[in-house]
C-alpha positions in Angstrom: 9.2 6.2 59.7 12.1 5.0 62.0 14.7 7.1 60.3 15.3 10.6 59.9 18.0 12.7 59.6 17.5 14.9 62.7 16.8 11.5 64.8 20.2 9.8 63.8 22.5 12.8 64.3 20.0 14.8 66.6 21.7 18.5 67.5 24.9 17.9 65.9 25.7 19.6 63.1 28.3 18.2 61.9 26.6 14.6 61.8 23.5 16.3 60.3 26.3 17.0 57.7 27.6 13.8 56.9 24.7 12.2 56.7 23.0 14.7 54.0 26.5 14.7 52.4 25.5 10.7 52.7 22.2 11.3 50.7 23.4 13.5 48.1 26.1 11.3 47.0 23.5 8.4 46.7 21.4 10.4 44.7 24.4 11.5 42.2 25.9 7.8 41.9 22.0 7.5 40.9 22.3 10.1 38.3 25.4 8.9 37.0 23.7 5.4 36.5 20.7 6.5 35.0 22.4 8.5 32.9 25.1 5.6 31.6 22.0 3.3 31.0 20.3 5.8 28.9 22.7 6.4 26.9 23.1 2.0 26.2 19.5 2.2 25.9 19.6 4.8 23.1 22.5 3.7 21.6 20.4 0.4 21.0 17.5 2.3 20.0 19.1 3.8 17.4 21.2 0.8 16.4 17.1 -0.7 16.0 15.9 2.6 13.9 18.9 2.3 11.8 18.5 -1.5 11.1 14.7 -1.3 10.9 15.0 1.7 8.2 17.8 -1.4 6.1 14.7 -3.9 6.6 12.0 -1.2 5.4 14.2 -0.8 2.5 14.8 -4.1 1.5 11.3 -5.2 2.1 10.2 -2.8 -0.5 12.9 -3.6 -2.7 11.8 -7.6 -2.7 8.3 -6.5 -3.3 8.9 -4.3 -6.3 11.3 -7.3 -7.5 8.2 -9.5 -6.8 6.3 -7.3 -9.1 8.1 -6.9 -11.7 8.8 -10.9 -12.3 5.5 -11.4 -11.9 3.4 -8.6 -14.2 4.3 -10.7 -17.5 3.4 -14.2 -15.5 0.0 -12.2 -14.5 -0.8 -10.8 -17.5 -0.7 -14.1 -19.7 -3.1 -15.8 -16.9 -5.2 -12.9 -17.7 -5.0 -13.1 -21.2 -5.3 -17.3 -21.1 -8.5 -16.4 -18.8 -10.3 -14.0 -21.2 -9.6 -16.2 -24.2 -9.6 -18.9 -23.8 -13.2 -20.8 -25.3 -13.9 -23.0 -22.0 -14.3 -20.0 -19.8 -16.2 -17.6 -21.9 -20.0 -17.2 -21.0 -19.4 -19.1 -17.8 -21.3 -17.9 -14.9 -18.8 -18.2 -12.4 -16.0 -15.2 -13.3 -13.4 -16.7 -11.7 -11.5 -20.7 -12.2 -9.6 -22.4 -10.0 -5.6 -24.0 -11.0 -4.5 -25.7 -8.3 -4.6 -23.4 -5.3 -4.5 -20.6 -7.6 -7.7 -18.8 -8.5 -7.9 -16.4 -11.6 -10.8 -14.3 -12.4 -12.3 -10.7 -12.0 -14.7 -8.7 -10.1 -16.5 -5.2 -11.1 -15.1 -2.6 -9.5 -17.5 0.2 -9.2 -16.9 3.9 -8.2 -19.9 5.7 -7.3 -21.4 9.0 -8.6 -19.9 12.2 -6.9 -21.6 15.1 -6.3 -20.1 18.6 -6.2 -22.1 21.4 -5.0 -21.4 25.0 -6.9 -24.2 26.9 -5.7 -25.0 26.5 -2.3 -27.3 29.4 -1.7 -29.9 27.9 -4.2 -29.8 24.6 -2.5 -29.9 26.5 1.1 -33.5 27.9 -0.6 -34.2 24.4 -2.5 -33.7 22.3 0.4 -34.6 24.3 3.9 -34.5 21.1 5.6 -31.1 20.8 5.4 -30.8 24.2 6.2 -29.5 25.5 9.5 -27.2 28.9 9.7 -25.6 27.1 6.8 -26.2 24.2 4.2 -25.5 20.9 5.5 -23.6 19.3 3.3 -24.5 15.6 3.4 -28.2 15.9 4.1 -28.3 18.0 1.1 -26.7 15.0 -1.4 -28.9 12.7 0.5 -31.9 14.4 -1.7 -30.2 14.6 -4.9 -29.6 11.9 -7.2 -28.0 10.6 -10.5 -30.1 10.1 -13.4 -28.7 7.3 -15.7 -27.9 10.0 -18.3 -26.0 11.7 -16.1 -28.2 14.6 -14.7 -29.3 15.7 -11.3 -32.4 15.8 -10.2 -33.9 16.4 -6.5 -34.7 12.5 -5.4 -38.3 13.2 -3.9 -40.0 15.2 -7.2 -37.2 14.0 -9.8 -37.7 17.7 -10.6 -33.7 18.3 -13.1 -31.7 21.0 -10.8 -30.7 24.6 -13.1 -27.9 24.1 -15.0 -24.5 25.4 -12.7 -25.8 24.1 -9.5 -24.2 20.8 -9.1 -20.9 19.1 -10.8 -21.6 15.4 -11.1 -17.9 13.4 -11.3 -19.6 9.9 -13.5 -18.7 6.7 -12.0 -17.3 3.8 -13.5 -17.5 0.1 -13.5 -14.9 -1.7 -14.2 -14.0 -5.3 -15.0 -10.4 -5.7 -12.3 -8.7 -9.5 -13.0 -6.1 -11.1 -10.3 -4.5 -14.6 -9.1 -5.1 -15.3 -6.1 -3.2 -17.8 -4.2 -1.7 -18.7 -1.0 0.3 -15.6 -0.3 -2.3 -13.2 -1.5 -4.3 -11.7 -4.2 -2.5 -9.4 -7.3 -4.5 -7.5 -9.4 -3.4 -7.3 -13.2 -3.1 -3.9 -15.0 -5.3 -2.7 -17.4 -2.4 -2.0 -19.8 0.3 -5.6 -20.6 4.1 -4.8 -19.9 6.6 -4.4 -22.0 8.5 -8.2 -22.8 10.6 -8.0 -19.6 12.6 -11.3 -21.1 14.4 -9.7 -23.9 13.5 -10.0 -27.8 11.6 -13.0 -29.1 13.3 -16.1 -30.3 12.9 -15.9 -33.8 14.3 -11.8 -33.6 17.5 -13.1 -31.8 19.5 -13.9 -35.3 23.4 -13.2 -33.5 25.8 -12.2 -36.6 28.5 -13.6 -34.2 29.0 -17.5 -34.5 30.7 -19.4 -31.7 34.1 -20.5 -32.5 35.2 -23.9 -32.0 38.8 -25.9 -30.2 40.4 -27.6 -32.3 37.8 -30.7 -32.7 35.9 -28.7 -34.0 33.5 -28.0 -31.0 31.8 -25.2 -29.5 32.7 -24.0 -26.6 29.1 -23.1 -24.1 31.0 -23.2 -20.7 29.3 -19.0 -21.2 25.8 -19.8 -21.8 23.3 -18.4 -19.8 20.8 -21.0 -17.9 18.8 -18.4 -16.4 15.1 -18.0 -16.4 14.9 -15.9 -19.4 15.7 -19.5 -21.6 12.4 -20.4 -20.1 10.0 -18.4 -22.0 9.2 -18.2 -25.7 
């Protein structure tokens, strides 16, 4: 390196001090600039984080509104698919309607075995035991029968009561509608009527007031989506 403080200042202590001061000033200015820049960046980051939080909230609100707006439609489509004669006994479990598929799939939950008496199983399954029972290996040696009884997989011997607890699995039909934007599972229970009481129950005690020519004033009538559903 051709430059150094001593090579430039020599043995002159005053000149040495000037050069040391110059480098320290340069360092201080760089530190101040860094603090200013990082403060501005942190301010932008904080603003972006606040905006992201608002966007996340808006997205969640949009999803909740979509769920509210469509759950009745989804249930009606499920009801149609379940009850329309042309779909009964069909081998295919779905039907296509102009880019939207209505169908059902079987959701299977496997049996779950909880081990209650590991001491017994350590004796009964020595191959699955070292210092303690290897739970994953032990579970592979057990099987749940169609009646919900737990047996040893290799012998079929029934385990004594109290050794394990079984949470039975299940198979349920899950109905769905799938379209270009995604798949929507349909709940097991029908939603409450979203659009108010049905039209034959909406007899109003109030009558519209007419103008001097006998015409009724309908300028304030609501033509929202509820009017399209009966």
